[in-house]
mmCIF file as gemmi writes it, N, C-alpha and C atoms, coordinates in Angstrom:
data_model
loop_
_atom_site.group_PDB
_atom_site.id
_atom_site.type_symbol
_atom_site.label_atom_id
_atom_site.label_alt_id
_atom_site.label_comp_id
_atom_site.label_asym_id
_atom_site.label_entity_id
_atom_site.label_seq_id
_atom_site.pdbx_PDB_ins_code
_atom_site.Cartn_x
_atom_site.Cartn_y
_atom_site.Cartn_z
_atom_site.occupancy
_atom_site.B_iso_or_equiv
_atom_site.pdbx_formal_charge
_atom_site.auth_seq_id
_atom_site.auth_asym_id
_atom_site.pdbx_PDB_model_num
ATOM 1 N N . MET Axp A 1 ? 6.024 -4.158 5.239 1 0 ? 1 A 1
ATOM 2 C CA . MET Axp A 1 ? 5.579 -3.106 4.531 1 0 ? 1 A 1
ATOM 3 C C . MET Axp A 1 ? 4.844 -2.189 5.398 1 0 ? 1 A 1
ATOM 4 N N . GLN Axp A 2 ? 5.131 -0.793 5.415 1 0 ? 2 A 1
ATOM 5 C CA . GLN Axp A 2 ? 4.529 0.115 6.131 1 0 ? 2 A 1
ATOM 6 C C . GLN Axp A 2 ? 4.004 1.44 5.376 1 0 ? 2 A 1
ATOM 7 N N . PHE Axp A 3 ? 3.037 1.994 6.012 1 0 ? 3 A 1
ATOM 8 C CA . PHE Axp A 3 ? 2.644 3.386 5.519 1 0 ? 3 A 1
ATOM 9 C C . PHE Axp A 3 ? 2.115 4.188 6.582 1 0 ? 3 A 1
ATOM 10 N N . THR Axp A 4 ? 2.043 5.441 6.444 1 0 ? 4 A 1
ATOM 11 C CA . THR Axp A 4 ? 1.456 6.361 7.608 1 0 ? 4 A 1
ATOM 12 C C . THR Axp A 4 ? 0.196 7.084 7.115 1 0 ? 4 A 1
ATOM 13 N N . ALA Axp A 5 ? -0.681 7.174 8.009 1 0 ? 5 A 1
ATOM 14 C CA . ALA Axp A 5 ? -2.029 7.679 7.763 1 0 ? 5 A 1
ATOM 15 C C . ALA Axp A 5 ? -2.456 8.611 8.857 1 0 ? 5 A 1
ATOM 16 N N . SER Axp A 6 ? -3.327 9.469 8.616 1 0 ? 6 A 1
ATOM 17 C CA . SER Axp A 6 ? -3.888 10.255 9.634 1 0 ? 6 A 1
ATOM 18 C C . SER Axp A 6 ? -4.632 9.426 10.719 1 0 ? 6 A 1
ATOM 19 N N . LYS Axp A 7 ? -4.639 9.835 11.95 1 0 ? 7 A 1
ATOM 20 C CA . LYS Axp A 7 ? -5.442 9.061 12.852 1 0 ? 7 A 1
ATOM 21 C C . LYS Axp A 7 ? -6.962 9.338 12.738 1 0 ? 7 A 1
ATOM 22 N N . HIS Axp A 8 ? -7.442 10.181 11.838 1 0 ? 8 A 1
ATOM 23 C CA . HIS Axp A 8 ? -8.771 10.282 11.498 1 0 ? 8 A 1
ATOM 24 C C . HIS Axp A 8 ? -9.216 9.733 10.154 1 0 ? 8 A 1
ATOM 25 N N . SER Axp A 9 ? -8.25 9.027 9.53 1 0 ? 9 A 1
ATOM 26 C CA . SER Axp A 9 ? -8.575 8.281 8.241 1 0 ? 9 A 1
ATOM 27 C C . SER Axp A 9 ? -9.608 7.212 8.444 1 0 ? 9 A 1
ATOM 28 N N . THR Axp A 10 ? -10.55 7.205 7.365 1 0 ? 10 A 1
ATOM 29 C CA . THR Axp A 10 ? -11.554 6.239 7.524 1 0 ? 10 A 1
ATOM 30 C C . THR Axp A 10 ? -11.108 4.877 6.935 1 0 ? 10 A 1
ATOM 31 N N . PRO Axp A 11 ? -11.815 3.834 7.269 1 0 ? 11 A 1
ATOM 32 C CA . PRO Axp A 11 ? -11.394 2.534 6.75 1 0 ? 11 A 1
ATOM 33 C C . PRO Axp A 11 ? -11.295 2.447 5.245 1 0 ? 11 A 1
ATOM 34 N N . GLU Axp A 12 ? -12.202 3.175 4.506 1 0 ? 12 A 1
ATOM 35 C CA . GLU Axp A 12 ? -12.096 3.283 3.118 1 0 ? 12 A 1
ATOM 36 C C . GLU Axp A 12 ? -10.745 3.727 2.693 1 0 ? 12 A 1
ATOM 37 N N . GLU Axp A 13 ? -10.372 4.869 3.401 1 0 ? 13 A 1
ATOM 38 C CA . GLU Axp A 13 ? -9.057 5.58 2.927 1 0 ? 13 A 1
ATOM 39 C C . GLU Axp A 13 ? -7.83 4.702 3.361 1 0 ? 13 A 1
ATOM 40 N N . ILE Axp A 14 ? -7.919 3.956 4.483 1 0 ? 14 A 1
ATOM 41 C CA . ILE Axp A 14 ? -6.899 2.994 4.872 1 0 ? 14 A 1
ATOM 42 C C . ILE Axp A 14 ? -6.808 1.841 3.848 1 0 ? 14 A 1
ATOM 43 N N . TRP Axp A 15 ? -7.914 1.452 3.428 1 0 ? 15 A 1
ATOM 44 C CA . TRP Axp A 15 ? -8.04 0.212 2.525 1 0 ? 15 A 1
ATOM 45 C C . TRP Axp A 15 ? -7.321 0.743 1.242 1 0 ? 15 A 1
ATOM 46 N N . GLN Axp A 16 ? -7.473 1.915 0.618 1 0 ? 16 A 1
ATOM 47 C CA . GLN Axp A 16 ? -6.938 2.417 -0.552 1 0 ? 16 A 1
ATOM 48 C C . GLN Axp A 16 ? -5.414 2.328 -0.352 1 0 ? 16 A 1
ATOM 49 N N . LEU Axp A 17 ? -4.943 2.843 0.788 1 0 ? 17 A 1
ATOM 50 C CA . LEU Axp A 17 ? -3.403 2.899 1.18 1 0 ? 17 A 1
ATOM 51 C C . LEU Axp A 17 ? -2.932 1.509 1.27 1 0 ? 17 A 1
ATOM 52 N N . ILE Axp A 18 ? -3.705 0.522 1.755 1 0 ? 18 A 1
ATOM 53 C CA . ILE Axp A 18 ? -3.112 -0.879 1.785 1 0 ? 18 A 1
ATOM 54 C C . ILE Axp A 18 ? -3.013 -1.373 0.251 1 0 ? 18 A 1
ATOM 55 N N . LEU Axp A 19 ? -3.866 -1.145 -0.586 1 0 ? 19 A 1
ATOM 56 C CA . LEU Axp A 19 ? -3.732 -1.634 -1.871 1 0 ? 19 A 1
ATOM 57 C C . LEU Axp A 19 ? -2.592 -0.972 -2.569 1 0 ? 19 A 1
ATOM 58 N N . ILE Axp A 20 ? -2.472 0.302 -2.336 1 0 ? 20 A 1
ATOM 59 C CA . ILE Axp A 20 ? -1.369 1.044 -3.076 1 0 ? 20 A 1
ATOM 60 C C . ILE Axp A 20 ? 0.046 0.392 -2.596 1 0 ? 20 A 1
ATOM 61 N N . THR Axp A 21 ? 0.042 0.011 -1.248 1 0 ? 21 A 1
ATOM 62 C CA . THR Axp A 21 ? 1.406 -0.561 -0.761 1 0 ? 21 A 1
ATOM 63 C C . THR Axp A 21 ? 1.687 -1.785 -1.213 1 0 ? 21 A 1
ATOM 64 N N . LEU Axp A 22 ? 0.659 -2.594 -1.438 1 0 ? 22 A 1
ATOM 65 C CA . LEU Axp A 22 ? 0.922 -4.113 -1.907 1 0 ? 22 A 1
ATOM 66 C C . LEU Axp A 22 ? 1.578 -4.178 -3.287 1 0 ? 22 A 1
ATOM 67 N N . GLU Axp A 23 ? 2.301 -5.199 -3.477 1 0 ? 23 A 1
ATOM 68 C CA . GLU Axp A 23 ? 2.868 -5.397 -4.77 1 0 ? 23 A 1
ATOM 69 C C . GLU Axp A 23 ? 1.774 -5.858 -5.734 1 0 ? 23 A 1
ATOM 70 N N . GLU Axp A 24 ? 1.885 -5.539 -6.994 1 0 ? 24 A 1
ATOM 71 C CA . GLU Axp A 24 ? 0.734 -5.714 -7.934 1 0 ? 24 A 1
ATOM 72 C C . GLU Axp A 24 ? 0.256 -7.236 -8.05 1 0 ? 24 A 1
ATOM 73 N N . ALA Axp A 25 ? 1.234 -8.17 -7.964 1 0 ? 25 A 1
ATOM 74 C CA . ALA Axp A 25 ? 0.777 -9.61 -8.073 1 0 ? 25 A 1
ATOM 75 C C . ALA Axp A 25 ? -0.142 -9.874 -6.79 1 0 ? 25 A 1
ATOM 76 N N . ILE Axp A 26 ? 0.253 -9.414 -5.599 1 0 ? 26 A 1
ATOM 77 C CA . ILE Axp A 26 ? -0.489 -9.675 -4.435 1 0 ? 26 A 1
ATOM 78 C C . ILE Axp A 26 ? -1.957 -8.906 -4.601 1 0 ? 26 A 1
ATOM 79 N N . ARG Axp A 27 ? -1.716 -7.604 -4.958 1 0 ? 27 A 1
ATOM 80 C CA . ARG Axp A 27 ? -2.865 -6.649 -4.958 1 0 ? 27 A 1
ATOM 81 C C . ARG Axp A 27 ? -4.066 -7.327 -5.941 1 0 ? 27 A 1
ATOM 82 N N . ASN Axp A 28 ? -3.644 -7.97 -6.929 1 0 ? 28 A 1
ATOM 83 C CA . ASN Axp A 28 ? -4.622 -8.597 -7.882 1 0 ? 28 A 1
ATOM 84 C C . ASN Axp A 28 ? -5.384 -9.836 -7.295 1 0 ? 28 A 1
ATOM 85 N N . GLU Axp A 29 ? -4.816 -10.49 -6.271 1 0 ? 29 A 1
ATOM 86 C CA . GLU Axp A 29 ? -5.543 -11.403 -5.523 1 0 ? 29 A 1
ATOM 87 C C . GLU Axp A 29 ? -6.378 -10.991 -4.414 1 0 ? 29 A 1
ATOM 88 N N . VAL Axp A 30 ? -6.278 -9.821 -3.993 1 0 ? 30 A 1
ATOM 89 C CA . VAL Axp A 30 ? -7.017 -9.325 -2.839 1 0 ? 30 A 1
ATOM 90 C C . VAL Axp A 30 ? -8.49 -9.055 -3.016 1 0 ? 30 A 1
ATOM 91 N N . SER Axp A 31 ? -9.357 -9.383 -2.219 1 0 ? 31 A 1
ATOM 92 C CA . SER Axp A 31 ? -10.7 -9.157 -2.311 1 0 ? 31 A 1
ATOM 93 C C . SER Axp A 31 ? -11.139 -8.33 -1.165 1 0 ? 31 A 1
ATOM 94 N N . SER Axp A 32 ? -11.726 -7.173 -1.577 1 0 ? 32 A 1
ATOM 95 C CA . SER Axp A 32 ? -12.415 -6.204 -0.454 1 0 ? 32 A 1
ATOM 96 C C . SER Axp A 32 ? -13.542 -6.757 0.104 1 0 ? 32 A 1
ATOM 97 N N . ALA Axp A 33 ? -14.204 -7.602 -0.562 1 0 ? 33 A 1
ATOM 98 C CA . ALA Axp A 33 ? -15.452 -8.29 -0.016 1 0 ? 33 A 1
ATOM 99 C C . ALA Axp A 33 ? -15.164 -9.347 1.034 1 0 ? 33 A 1
ATOM 100 N N . SER Axp A 34 ? -14.007 -9.978 0.986 1 0 ? 34 A 1
ATOM 101 C CA . SER Axp A 34 ? -13.577 -10.974 1.89 1 0 ? 34 A 1
ATOM 102 C C . SER Axp A 34 ? -12.7 -10.461 3.064 1 0 ? 34 A 1
ATOM 103 N N . SER Axp A 35 ? -12.086 -9.38 2.712 1 0 ? 35 A 1
ATOM 104 C CA . SER Axp A 35 ? -11.114 -8.785 3.847 1 0 ? 35 A 1
ATOM 105 C C . SER Axp A 35 ? -12.04 -7.949 4.786 1 0 ? 35 A 1
ATOM 106 N N . SER Axp A 36 ? -11.437 -7.686 6.013 1 0 ? 36 A 1
ATOM 107 C CA . SER Axp A 36 ? -12.318 -6.968 6.945 1 0 ? 36 A 1
ATOM 108 C C . SER Axp A 36 ? -11.421 -6.273 8.067 1 0 ? 36 A 1
ATOM 109 N N . PHE Axp A 37 ? -12.001 -5.232 8.51 1 0 ? 37 A 1
ATOM 110 C CA . PHE Axp A 37 ? -11.347 -4.346 9.534 1 0 ? 37 A 1
ATOM 111 C C . PHE Axp A 37 ? -12.023 -4.736 10.829 1 0 ? 37 A 1
ATOM 112 N N . TYR Axp A 38 ? -11.377 -4.603 11.975 1 0 ? 38 A 1
ATOM 113 C CA . TYR Axp A 38 ? -11.948 -4.864 13.338 1 0 ? 38 A 1
ATOM 114 C C . TYR Axp A 38 ? -11.178 -4.03 14.273 1 0 ? 38 A 1
ATOM 115 N N . LYS Axp A 39 ? -11.815 -3.688 15.387 1 0 ? 39 A 1
ATOM 116 C CA . LYS Axp A 39 ? -11.243 -2.924 16.444 1 0 ? 39 A 1
ATOM 117 C C . LYS Axp A 39 ? -10.66 -3.797 17.417 1 0 ? 39 A 1
ATOM 118 N N . THR Axp A 40 ? -9.53 -3.337 17.993 1 0 ? 40 A 1
ATOM 119 C CA . THR Axp A 40 ? -8.911 -3.918 19.104 1 0 ? 40 A 1
ATOM 120 C C . THR Axp A 40 ? -8.59 -2.842 20.22 1 0 ? 40 A 1
ATOM 121 N N . GLU Axp A 41 ? -8.035 -3.239 21.369 1 0 ? 41 A 1
ATOM 122 C CA . GLU Axp A 41 ? -7.777 -2.317 22.388 1 0 ? 41 A 1
ATOM 123 C C . GLU Axp A 41 ? -6.756 -1.234 21.883 1 0 ? 41 A 1
ATOM 124 N N . ASP Axp A 42 ? -5.878 -1.71 20.968 1 0 ? 42 A 1
ATOM 125 C CA . ASP Axp A 42 ? -4.823 -0.879 20.429 1 0 ? 42 A 1
ATOM 126 C C . ASP Axp A 42 ? -5.242 -0.029 19.182 1 0 ? 42 A 1
ATOM 127 N N . GLY Axp A 43 ? -6.417 -0.262 18.73 1 0 ? 43 A 1
ATOM 128 C CA . GLY Axp A 43 ? -6.85 0.577 17.459 1 0 ? 43 A 1
ATOM 129 C C . GLY Axp A 43 ? -7.438 -0.275 16.541 1 0 ? 43 A 1
ATOM 130 N N . LEU Axp A 44 ? -7.398 0.033 15.114 1 0 ? 44 A 1
ATOM 131 C CA . LEU Axp A 44 ? -7.988 -0.743 14.111 1 0 ? 44 A 1
ATOM 132 C C . LEU Axp A 44 ? -6.954 -1.667 13.545 1 0 ? 44 A 1
ATOM 133 N N . GLU Axp A 45 ? -7.465 -2.922 13.138 1 0 ? 45 A 1
ATOM 134 C CA . GLU Axp A 45 ? -6.631 -3.8 12.497 1 0 ? 45 A 1
ATOM 135 C C . GLU Axp A 45 ? -7.497 -4.306 11.289 1 0 ? 45 A 1
ATOM 136 N N . CYS Axp A 46 ? -6.736 -4.953 10.377 1 0 ? 46 A 1
ATOM 137 C CA . CYS Axp A 46 ? -7.387 -5.566 9.214 1 0 ? 46 A 1
ATOM 138 C C . CYS Axp A 46 ? -6.746 -6.933 8.76 1 0 ? 46 A 1
ATOM 139 N N . THR Axp A 47 ? -7.793 -7.719 8.398 1 0 ? 47 A 1
ATOM 140 C CA . THR Axp A 47 ? -7.316 -9.037 7.733 1 0 ? 47 A 1
ATOM 141 C C . THR Axp A 47 ? -7.361 -8.85 6.231 1 0 ? 47 A 1
ATOM 142 N N . ILE Axp A 48 ? -6.48 -9.23 5.497 1 0 ? 48 A 1
ATOM 143 C CA . ILE Axp A 48 ? -6.412 -9.233 3.924 1 0 ? 48 A 1
ATOM 144 C C . ILE Axp A 48 ? -6.688 -10.56 3.516 1 0 ? 48 A 1
ATOM 145 N N . ARG Axp A 49 ? -7.736 -10.652 2.776 1 0 ? 49 A 1
ATOM 146 C CA . ARG Axp A 49 ? -7.887 -12.001 2.163 1 0 ? 49 A 1
ATOM 147 C C . ARG Axp A 49 ? -8.165 -12.043 0.613 1 0 ? 49 A 1
ATOM 148 N N . LYS Axp A 50 ? -8.041 -13.361 0.17 1 0 ? 50 A 1
ATOM 149 C CA . LYS Axp A 50 ? -8.292 -13.644 -1.132 1 0 ? 50 A 1
ATOM 150 C C . LYS Axp A 50 ? -9.696 -13.763 -1.476 1 0 ? 50 A 1
ATOM 151 N N . LYS Axp A 51 ? -10.239 -13.806 -2.628 1 0 ? 51 A 1
ATOM 152 C CA . LYS Axp A 51 ? -11.594 -13.918 -3.174 1 0 ? 51 A 1
ATOM 153 C C . LYS Axp A 51 ? -12.148 -15.257 -2.446 1 0 ? 51 A 1
ATOM 154 N N . ASN Axp A 52 ? -11.374 -16.352 -2.385 1 0 ? 52 A 1
ATOM 155 C CA . ASN Axp A 52 ? -11.837 -17.715 -1.793 1 0 ? 52 A 1
ATOM 156 C C . ASN Axp A 52 ? -11.835 -17.565 -0.167 1 0 ? 52 A 1
ATOM 157 N N . GLY Axp A 53 ? -11.409 -16.453 0.268 1 0 ? 53 A 1
ATOM 158 C CA . GLY Axp A 53 ? -11.391 -16.443 1.738 1 0 ? 53 A 1
ATOM 159 C C . GLY Axp A 53 ? -10.047 -16.681 2.452 1 0 ? 53 A 1
ATOM 160 N N . ASP Axp A 54 ? -9.028 -17.158 1.738 1 0 ? 54 A 1
ATOM 161 C CA . ASP Axp A 54 ? -7.68 -17.442 2.259 1 0 ? 54 A 1
ATOM 162 C C . ASP Axp A 54 ? -7.136 -16.244 2.648 1 0 ? 54 A 1
ATOM 163 N N . ILE Axp A 55 ? -6.412 -16.208 3.99 1 0 ? 55 A 1
ATOM 164 C CA . ILE Axp A 55 ? -5.875 -15.098 4.418 1 0 ? 55 A 1
ATOM 165 C C . ILE Axp A 55 ? -4.493 -14.803 3.662 1 0 ? 55 A 1
ATOM 166 N N . ILE Axp A 56 ? -4.307 -13.64 3.273 1 0 ? 56 A 1
ATOM 167 C CA . ILE Axp A 56 ? -3.11 -13.169 2.529 1 0 ? 56 A 1
ATOM 168 C C . ILE Axp A 56 ? -2.091 -12.657 3.571 1 0 ? 56 A 1
ATOM 169 N N . GLY Axp A 57 ? -2.688 -11.889 4.558 1 0 ? 57 A 1
ATOM 170 C CA . GLY Axp A 57 ? -1.947 -11.218 5.58 1 0 ? 57 A 1
ATOM 171 C C . GLY Axp A 57 ? -2.871 -10.345 6.474 1 0 ? 57 A 1
ATOM 172 N N . ASN Axp A 58 ? -2.171 -9.675 7.38 1 0 ? 58 A 1
ATOM 173 C CA . ASN Axp A 58 ? -2.9 -8.77 8.138 1 0 ? 58 A 1
ATOM 174 C C . ASN Axp A 58 ? -2.151 -7.4 8.46 1 0 ? 58 A 1
ATOM 175 N N . CYS Axp A 59 ? -3.041 -6.373 8.962 1 0 ? 59 A 1
ATOM 176 C CA . CYS Axp A 59 ? -2.413 -5.117 9.054 1 0 ? 59 A 1
ATOM 177 C C . CYS Axp A 59 ? -2.746 -4.622 10.543 1 0 ? 59 A 1
ATOM 178 N N . TYR Axp A 60 ? -1.936 -3.812 11.232 1 0 ? 60 A 1
ATOM 179 C CA . TYR Axp A 60 ? -2.23 -3.148 12.344 1 0 ? 60 A 1
ATOM 180 C C . TYR Axp A 60 ? -1.489 -1.816 12.379 1 0 ? 60 A 1
ATOM 181 N N . SER Axp A 61 ? -2.137 -1.04 13.34 1 0 ? 61 A 1
ATOM 182 C CA . SER Axp A 61 ? -1.585 0.376 13.394 1 0 ? 61 A 1
ATOM 183 C C . SER Axp A 61 ? -1.06 0.706 14.673 1 0 ? 61 A 1
ATOM 184 N N . GLU Axp A 62 ? -0.241 1.688 14.673 1 0 ? 62 A 1
ATOM 185 C CA . GLU Axp A 62 ? 0.213 2.195 16.221 1 0 ? 62 A 1
ATOM 186 C C . GLU Axp A 62 ? 0.571 3.563 15.951 1 0 ? 62 A 1
ATOM 187 N N . SER Axp A 63 ? 0.529 4.314 17.129 1 0 ? 63 A 1
ATOM 188 C CA . SER Axp A 63 ? 0.815 5.735 17.033 1 0 ? 63 A 1
ATOM 189 C C . SER Axp A 63 ? 2.368 6.063 16.659 1 0 ? 63 A 1
ATOM 190 N N . ASP Axp A 64 ? 2.402 7.008 15.804 1 0 ? 64 A 1
ATOM 191 C CA . ASP Axp A 64 ? 3.838 7.348 15.354 1 0 ? 64 A 1
ATOM 192 C C . ASP Axp A 64 ? 4.307 8.537 16.157 1 0 ? 64 A 1
ATOM 193 N N . ARG Axp A 65 ? 3.656 8.966 17.268 1 0 ? 65 A 1
ATOM 194 C CA . ARG Axp A 65 ? 3.985 9.944 18.287 1 0 ? 65 A 1
ATOM 195 C C . ARG Axp A 65 ? 3.945 11.396 17.485 1 0 ? 65 A 1
ATOM 196 N N . MET Axp A 66 ? 3.424 11.551 16.246 1 0 ? 66 A 1
ATOM 197 C CA . MET Axp A 66 ? 3.328 12.727 15.511 1 0 ? 66 A 1
ATOM 198 C C . MET Axp A 66 ? 1.856 13.052 15.226 1 0 ? 66 A 1
ATOM 199 N N . GLY Axp A 67 ? 0.99 12.344 15.906 1 0 ? 67 A 1
ATOM 200 C CA . GLY Axp A 67 ? -0.453 12.462 15.751 1 0 ? 67 A 1
ATOM 201 C C . GLY Axp A 67 ? -1.044 11.639 14.615 1 0 ? 67 A 1
ATOM 202 N N . ASN Axp A 68 ? -0.146 10.776 13.982 1 0 ? 68 A 1
ATOM 203 C CA . ASN Axp A 68 ? -0.591 9.932 12.909 1 0 ? 68 A 1
ATOM 204 C C . ASN Axp A 68 ? -0.614 8.493 13.3 1 0 ? 68 A 1
ATOM 205 N N . ARG Axp A 69 ? -0.944 7.622 12.427 1 0 ? 69 A 1
ATOM 206 C CA . ARG Axp A 69 ? -0.847 6.101 12.747 1 0 ? 69 A 1
ATOM 207 C C . ARG Axp A 69 ? 0.01 5.559 11.753 1 0 ? 69 A 1
ATOM 208 N N . ARG Axp A 70 ? 0.892 4.786 12.148 1 0 ? 70 A 1
ATOM 209 C CA . ARG Axp A 70 ? 1.751 3.998 11.276 1 0 ? 70 A 1
ATOM 210 C C . ARG Axp A 70 ? 1.276 2.537 11.044 1 0 ? 70 A 1
ATOM 211 N N . TRP Axp A 71 ? 1.028 2.3 9.903 1 0 ? 71 A 1
ATOM 212 C CA . TRP Axp A 71 ? 0.34 0.985 9.7 1 0 ? 71 A 1
ATOM 213 C C . TRP Axp A 71 ? 1.429 -0.032 9.059 1 0 ? 71 A 1
ATOM 214 N N . THR Axp A 72 ? 1.335 -1.361 9.609 1 0 ? 72 A 1
ATOM 215 C CA . THR Axp A 72 ? 2.345 -2.252 9.128 1 0 ? 72 A 1
ATOM 216 C C . THR Axp A 72 ? 1.481 -3.423 8.563 1 0 ? 72 A 1
ATOM 217 N N . ILE Axp A 73 ? 1.96 -3.871 7.399 1 0 ? 73 A 1
ATOM 218 C CA . ILE Axp A 73 ? 1.21 -5.085 6.717 1 0 ? 73 A 1
ATOM 219 C C . ILE Axp A 73 ? 2.305 -6.209 6.811 1 0 ? 73 A 1
ATOM 220 N N . ASN Axp A 74 ? 1.692 -7.323 7.329 1 0 ? 74 A 1
ATOM 221 C CA . ASN Axp A 74 ? 2.45 -8.611 7.586 1 0 ? 74 A 1
ATOM 222 C C . ASN Axp A 74 ? 1.66 -9.663 6.569 1 0 ? 74 A 1
ATOM 223 N N . LEU Axp A 75 ? 2.483 -10.014 5.587 1 0 ? 75 A 1
ATOM 224 C CA . LEU Axp A 75 ? 1.984 -11.04 4.529 1 0 ? 75 A 1
ATOM 225 C C . LEU Axp A 75 ? 2.294 -12.524 5.135 1 0 ? 75 A 1
ATOM 226 N N . ASN Axp A 76 ? 1.433 -13.35 4.803 1 0 ? 76 A 1
ATOM 227 C CA . ASN Axp A 76 ? 1.772 -14.751 5.147 1 0 ? 76 A 1
ATOM 228 C C . ASN Axp A 76 ? 2.98 -15.202 4.174 1 0 ? 76 A 1
ATOM 229 N N . THR Axp A 77 ? 3.864 -15.977 4.838 1 0 ? 77 A 1
ATOM 230 C CA . THR Axp A 77 ? 5.044 -16.373 4.117 1 0 ? 77 A 1
ATOM 231 C C . THR Axp A 77 ? 4.746 -17.135 2.883 1 0 ? 77 A 1
ATOM 232 N N . THR Axp A 78 ? 3.729 -17.942 3.044 1 0 ? 78 A 1
ATOM 233 C CA . THR Axp A 78 ? 3.439 -18.629 1.72 1 0 ? 78 A 1
ATOM 234 C C . THR Axp A 78 ? 2.943 -17.819 0.601 1 0 ? 78 A 1
ATOM 235 N N . THR Axp A 79 ? 2.186 -16.83 1.064 1 0 ? 79 A 1
ATOM 236 C CA . THR Axp A 79 ? 1.86 -15.676 -0.054 1 0 ? 79 A 1
ATOM 237 C C . THR Axp A 79 ? 2.976 -15.114 -0.725 1 0 ? 79 A 1
ATOM 238 N N . GLU Axp A 80 ? 4.001 -14.753 0.019 1 0 ? 80 A 1
ATOM 239 C CA . GLU Axp A 80 ? 5.136 -14.171 -0.503 1 0 ? 80 A 1
ATOM 240 C C . GLU Axp A 80 ? 5.949 -15.021 -1.564 1 0 ? 80 A 1
ATOM 241 N N . LYS Axp A 81 ? 5.93 -16.38 -1.282 1 0 ? 81 A 1
ATOM 242 C CA . LYS Axp A 81 ? 6.66 -17.322 -2.239 1 0 ? 81 A 1
ATOM 243 C C . LYS Axp A 81 ? 5.808 -17.741 -3.523 1 0 ? 81 A 1
ATOM 244 N N . ASP Axp A 82 ? 4.487 -17.43 -3.372 1 0 ? 82 A 1
ATOM 245 C CA . ASP Axp A 82 ? 3.558 -17.879 -4.601 1 0 ? 82 A 1
ATOM 246 C C . ASP Axp A 82 ? 3.759 -16.842 -5.625 1 0 ? 82 A 1
């Protein structure tokens, strides 16, 4: 799953775009309190977690060469089957 956001988007704005992009069944399991953003050499990344702390997936961004960031969401394969 992917979406594009401005390179100036805040983590709060990115989080809302992540939630919009996720399927409803997965979105209902996501906890913003357990999930987190962190900086890497390549930019901002995110770990998406359930309320109990289990990892649902992760997100990373890369330049789209148009001045924006293309975000990719990778879900754990066990989450997709549940």
